[in-house]
C-alpha positions in Angstrom: -4.7 26.8 1.8 -2.1 24.4 0.9 -2.0 21.4 2.6 1.2 19.2 2.5 2.5 15.7 3.0 5.6 16.6 5.1 7.0 12.7 5.6 6.4 9.3 4.5 7.7 6.1 6.1 7.5 2.5 5.4 8.1 -0.6 6.9 7.8 -4.3 5.6 7.9 -7.7 8.1 10.9 -9.6 8.4 10.1 -12.6 6.5 10.7 -12.5 2.7 8.9 -14.8 0.2 11.0 -15.5 -3.1 8.1 -15.6 -5.7 8.9 -18.8 -7.8 10.1 -20.8 -4.3 6.4 -20.0 -2.9 4.9 -21.2 -6.3 6.8 -24.1 -5.9 5.1 -24.5 -2.6 1.7 -23.9 -4.0 2.1 -26.4 -7.1 3.0 -29.2 -4.0 -0.2 -28.7 -2.6 -2.3 -32.0 -2.9 -5.4 -30.8 -3.2 -4.3 -28.7 -6.6 -5.9 -30.4 -9.7 -4.5 -30.4 -13.1 -6.4 -27.4 -14.0 -5.3 -25.6 -10.4 -1.9 -26.2 -11.3 -2.2 -24.7 -14.7 -3.5 -21.4 -13.3 -1.1 -21.2 -10.2 1.7 -21.5 -12.8 0.2 -18.9 -14.9 -1.0 -16.4 -11.9 2.8 -16.4 -10.4 5.1 -16.4 -13.5 2.8 -13.4 -14.9 2.7 -11.5 -11.8 5.6 -9.0 -12.2 6.7 -9.9 -8.5 9.9 -11.2 -7.6 9.8 -10.8 -3.7 6.9 -10.3 -1.2 7.3 -10.1 2.4 5.1 -11.5 5.6 4.3 -11.1 9.1 4.2 -15.3 9.2 7.5 -16.1 10.3 6.6 -20.1 9.7 7.1 -19.3 6.2 10.6 -18.4 6.7 13.6 -19.9 5.2 14.5 -22.5 8.1 11.2 -22.3 9.9 10.4 -25.7 11.9 7.5 -24.2 14.4 6.5 -27.5 16.2 2.7 -26.6 16.5 2.3 -24.5 13.2 -0.7 -23.1 12.4 -0.2 -21.5 9.0 2.2 -23.5 7.4 3.9 -27.2 8.1 7.7 -26.2 6.9 8.0 -30.4 7.7 5.6 -31.3 4.8 5.3 -28.2 3.1 1.5 -28.0 3.6 -0.5 -25.2 4.0 -2.7 -25.3 7.0 -6.6 -23.8 7.2 -6.5 -21.6 10.8 -10.0 -20.0 11.4 -10.5 -16.4 10.9 -10.2 -15.9 14.8 -6.7 -17.5 14.3 -5.7 -15.0 11.8 -7.1 -12.2 13.6 -5.1 -12.6 16.8 -1.8 -12.5 14.3 -3.1 -9.3 12.8 -3.3 -7.7 16.3 -0.2 -8.8 17.2 1.6 -8.0 14.4 0.2 -5.1 13.2 0.5 -3.2 16.1 4.3 -3.2 16.1 4.2 -2.2 12.4 1.6 0.8 12.9 3.8 1.8 16.1 7.1 1.7 14.2 6.1 3.3 11.0 3.9 6.4 12.6 7.3 6.8 14.8 9.5 7.1 12.0 7.3 9.2 10.1 6.7 11.8 13.2 10.6 11.3 13.3 11.2 12.7 9.6 9.1 15.4 9.8 11.2 18.7 10.6 9.7 21.2 13.2 7.3 18.9 14.5 6.8 16.4 17.6 4.7 14.1 19.4 3.0 16.9 21.4 1.9 18.8 18.0 -0.2 15.9 16.6 -4.1 16.6 16.3 -5.6 13.9 14.7 -4.6 10.1 14.1 -6.6 8.4 10.8 -5.5 4.4 10.5 -6.2 2.1 7.9 -6.9 -1.7 7.2 -8.4 -4.0 5.7 -7.1 -7.3 6.9 -7.8 -7.3 10.4 -9.7 -5.8 13.5 -9.4 -5.5 17.0 -10.4 -2.9 19.6 -9.0 -0.7 21.2 -7.7 -0.4 17.5 -4.6 0.7 16.2 -5.7 4.2 16.3 -5.4 4.0 20.2 -1.8 2.1 20.2 -0.4 4.6 18.1 -1.5 7.3 21.0 -0.8 5.5 23.8 2.6 4.4 22.2 4.0 7.2 20.8 2.9 9.4 23.8 0.6 12.0 22.1 -1.8 13.9 23.6 -4.7 11.9 25.1 -7.3 14.1 23.6 -6.0 13.0 20.0 -9.0 12.8 17.6 -9.0 9.4 16.4 -10.4 7.7 13.3 -10.1 4.2 11.6 -10.8 3.4 7.9 -11.4 -0.2 8.1 -12.3 -2.9 5.1 -12.2 -0.3 2.2 -9.4 -2.5 0.3 -7.1 -1.4 -2.0 -8.1 2.0 -2.5 -8.1 3.0 1.4 -5.1 5.2 1.5 -6.3 7.6 -0.6 -9.9 8.6 1.5 -7.2 8.9 4.6 -5.2 11.5 2.6 -8.4 13.3 1.6 -9.8 13.2 5.3 -6.6 14.5 6.8 -6.5 17.6 3.9 -10.3 18.2 4.9 -9.2 18.5 8.7 -6.1 20.5 7.7 -8.3 22.8 5.6 -10.6 23.3 8.7 -7.9 23.6 11.3 -4.5 25.4 9.9 -3.1 24.2 13.0 -3.8 20.5 12.7 -1.4 17.9 12.2 -2.8 14.8 11.2 -0.5 11.4 11.2 -2.0 8.8 8.5 -1.1 5.1 9.0 -1.6 2.1 7.1 -1.2 -1.6 7.6 -2.2 -4.2 5.6 -1.3 -8.3 6.5 -2.4 -9.6 3.3 -0.7 -13.2 3.6 -2.6 -14.0 7.0 -5.6 -14.6 4.5 -3.7 -16.3 1.5 -4.7 -20.1 1.1 -4.3 -23.4 -1.1 -7.2 -23.2 -4.0 -8.5 -24.4 -7.1 -10.6 -21.2 -7.7 -9.2 -19.0 -10.1 -10.0 -15.8 -7.9 -8.1 -17.3 -5.0 -5.3 -18.5 -7.0 -4.7 -14.8 -8.5 -4.8 -13.2 -4.6 -2.4 -15.9 -3.6 -0.1 -15.0 -6.3 -0.1 -11.1 -5.7 -0.8 -9.9 -2.1 1.7 -9.1 0.2 2.1 -7.7 3.5 3.2 -3.7 4.4 2.7 -0.5 6.1 3.2 3.2 5.6 2.4 6.4 7.6 2.9 9.8 6.8 2.2 13.5 8.4 -0.1 15.9 6.9 -0.5 19.3 7.6 -0.7 23.0 6.7 1.8 24.5 8.8 4.6 26.3 7.2 7.3 24.4 8.0 11.1 23.6 6.8 12.1 20.6 5.0 15.2 19.5 3.5 13.5 16.4 1.8 10.8 16.6 -1.0 7.2 17.0 0.0 4.2 16.4 -1.5 0.9 19.2 -1.5 -2.1 17.0 -1.3 -4.4 19.8 -3.9 -7.6 17.4 -5.2 -9.0 14.2 -4.2 -11.9 12.5 -6.2 -14.0 9.4 -6.3 -15.6 7.7 -9.2 -18.1 4.3 -9.0 -17.4 2.4 -12.4 -21.0 1.6 -13.9 -20.0 -2.3 -13.8 -17.6 -4.4 -11.7 -19.3 -5.0 -8.2 -19.0 -8.5 -8.4 -15.4 -8.3 -9.9 -13.9 -7.3 -6.6 -14.6 -7.9 -3.3 -13.3 -9.0 -0.1 -15.6 -11.2 2.4 -15.1 -12.6 5.8 -15.3 -16.4 5.9 -14.9 -18.8 8.8 -11.1 -19.3 7.4 -10.1 -16.0 6.8 -11.1 -13.0 4.3 -11.9 -14.3 0.8 -10.8 -12.2 -2.0 -12.7 -12.1 -5.2 -10.5 -10.7 -7.5 -12.0 -11.4 -11.4 -9.8 -11.6 -14.3 -12.0 -9.2 -15.9 -11.0 -6.3 -13.8 -8.3 -5.0 -16.1 -10.4 -4.6 -18.7 -13.3 -2.7 -16.2 -10.3 -0.8 -15.4 -9.4 -0.1 -19.3 -13.1 0.6 -20.4 -13.5 3.3 -17.3 -9.9 5.1 -16.4 -10.3 7.9 -18.7 -13.9 8.8 -17.2 -12.8 8.3 -14.0 -9.9 10.7 -14.6 -12.3 13.5 -15.6 -13.4 14.9 -12.3 -10.0 15.2 -11.0 -8.7 16.8 -13.4 -11.7 19.2 -13.7 -10.3 21.4 -10.9 -7.6 22.3 -13.2 -9.2 22.8 -17.0 -5.6 23.5 -18.0 -4.3 20.6 -17.3 -7.6 18.4 -18.7 -6.8 19.7 -21.9 -3.4 18.4 -22.5 -2.2 14.7 -23.1 -2.0 12.7 -19.7 1.4 12.1 -20.2 2.2 15.4 -19.7 1.4 14.9 -16.2 5.3 14.6 -14.7 4.6 11.6 -12.1 1.8 8.6 -11.8 1.4 6.8 -8.6 -0.7 3.9 -9.7 -2.1 1.3 -7.4 -0.2 -1.9 -9.2 -3.3 -3.9 -8.1 -1.6 -6.4 -10.8 0.8 -6.5 -14.1 -2.3 -6.5 -16.4 -3.9 -3.2 -14.4 -0.5 -1.8 -15.1 -0.3 -2.2 -18.8 -3.6 -1.2 -19.4 -3.4 2.0 -17.5 -0.1 2.7 -19.4 -1.5 2.2 -22.8 -5.0 3.8 -22.4 -3.5 7.1 -21.0 -0.8 7.1 -23.5 2.0 7.1 -20.6 5.8 6.4 -20.9 7.3 3.2 -19.6 9.3 5.6 -17.3 5.8 7.0 -15.7 5.1 3.2 -14.7 8.5 2.5 -13.1 7.3 3.5 -9.4 4.3 1.4 -9.5 6.4 -1.4 -11.3 9.2 -1.5 -8.9 7.1 -1.4 -6.2 5.2 -4.5 -7.8 7.9 -6.4 -8.4 9.6 -6.1 -5.1 6.8 -6.0 -2.6 3.6 -7.1 -4.3 0.2 -6.0 -3.7 0.1 -4.9 -0.2 -3.4 -3.8 -0.6 -3.9 0.0 0.6 -0.3 0.5 1.8 1.1 -0.4 -1.6 0.3 3.2 -3.3 2.2 5.2 -0.3 5.3 3.2 -1.5 4.5 4.2 -5.1 4.0 7.6 -3.6 7.5 7.3 -1.3 9.4 6.0 -4.6 8.5 9.2 -6.7 9.5 11.8 -3.5 13.2 9.8 -3.3 13.0 9.5 -7.3 12.7 13.3 -8.1 13.2 14.9 -11.1 16.2 15.3 -13.6 15.5 19.5 -13.1 15.8 18.9 -8.7 14.5 22.8 -8.9 11.4 22.1 -10.6 8.1 21.3 -9.0 6.4 18.4 -10.7 2.3 17.3 -10.6 1.8 13.8 -9.4 -1.4 11.8 -10.3 -1.9 9.0 -8.0 -4.9 6.2 -8.6 -6.0 3.7 -6.7 -8.7 0.4 -7.5 -11.0 -1.0 -4.8 -14.0 -3.0 -4.4 -17.5 -1.6 -6.1 -15.3 -1.3 -8.2 -14.3 2.0 -6.8 -11.6 4.6 -8.2 -10.1 6.9 -6.1 -7.5 9.8 -7.6 -5.3 12.6 -6.3 -3.6 15.3 -7.7 -0.7 16.5 -5.7 2.4 18.2 -6.2 5.9 16.9 -5.5 8.4 19.7 -4.0 11.7 19.4 -3.7 13.4 19.8 -0.6 16.2 22.2 0.4 19.5 22.0 0.3 18.3 20.2 -3.2 19.8 17.1 -5.1 21.1 16.7 -8.3 19.2 15.0 -10.7 16.9 11.6 -10.9 18.0 9.1 -8.3 17.8 5.2 -9.0 15.0 4.3 -6.1 15.9 0.8 -4.4 14.7 -0.3 -1.4 17.7 0.6 0.7 17.2 4.2 -0.8 13.6 3.9 0.2 14.8 3.3 4.1 12.5 0.7 4.8 13.4 -1.1 7.6 12.1 -4.9 8.2 9.8 -5.3 11.5 9.9 -8.3 13.4 12.4 -11.4 14.9 14.7 -11.5 11.9 15.3 -7.7 11.9 15.6 -7.6 16.0 18.3 -10.7 15.4 20.0 -8.4 12.9 19.8 -5.5 14.7 21.7 -7.7 17.8 24.6 -8.9 15.4 
């Protein structure tokens, strides 16, 4: 049976961080060595990122908290709160993002309402609390209390694809199922100043964001494009277990993101794609570039460069990933959902044609998650490819700044 992602909605926190300004703040930290300064400059300037978003209002322009926890706006010094203090912020801020995106995804799905939801799957690797985000969504949206709930925690940047795969499995087992998938990552809660190269790279890349989708096998109308979920696969590369990791420390979660990761992906990406494309031998026999759309998780600019060169993809095929990286940074598991939204809203020059979509995300292990999908145009159909901007994606900031703007 055909299982379809029928709506996909995004949200970002309200605090915008300009990459160059954030770089200068890192460079001004008193404990930064000369080598650390060079690494910070290189990492930030070569990141491919112009702006990111954070749930931390202390980082916002004009912030002047009398008792700062993460960042002293007066001295421009990074502080070092405990993991517990960071997780308290996660529980509060993530809940709002989970509920906002889940509600928007339901509202954006024609023919369905809250009473139709049978399953909820939530995703995050940047915090924990119980009752968890799955519970909060059920309560806040007034879902049936018997809804089945699952949480995928601490899997890293690739976790959205296993969540969609689980939704597909549920819908194939129960044709009447409606699965609400929501991912929220608040990576900036764990940003810190350091002379460690891995920590510096992480600080230059990671950001906050949220996404939610409705997946079902029900045959429903849609005036917007949808994605059929065709095939999923998981591959562990033979090397790289130590190159990417995510550990819990006393002062936040500690990212290990080795500079060799792009080379590992370069060496093994074609092998990682083979099991996925084997589902459709006619597709496997063609050049990779003949798959129209590529939803690559933008773990960093060098990763995208390696993927583009190794697979022989065009500059245009990497635009959804590069645009997402430029405008939002690396939001861990939520990021590939932003790329998929870009593809959904962009469309093809021939608006009446279905397009195949290959999605890839990378994470600890080194794990490569892949998915093959089909973008199906909605009806009534638009004309031609559109340039996708944050406004076109309908991404609404969530947080105090957003409330103030709404009041005005």
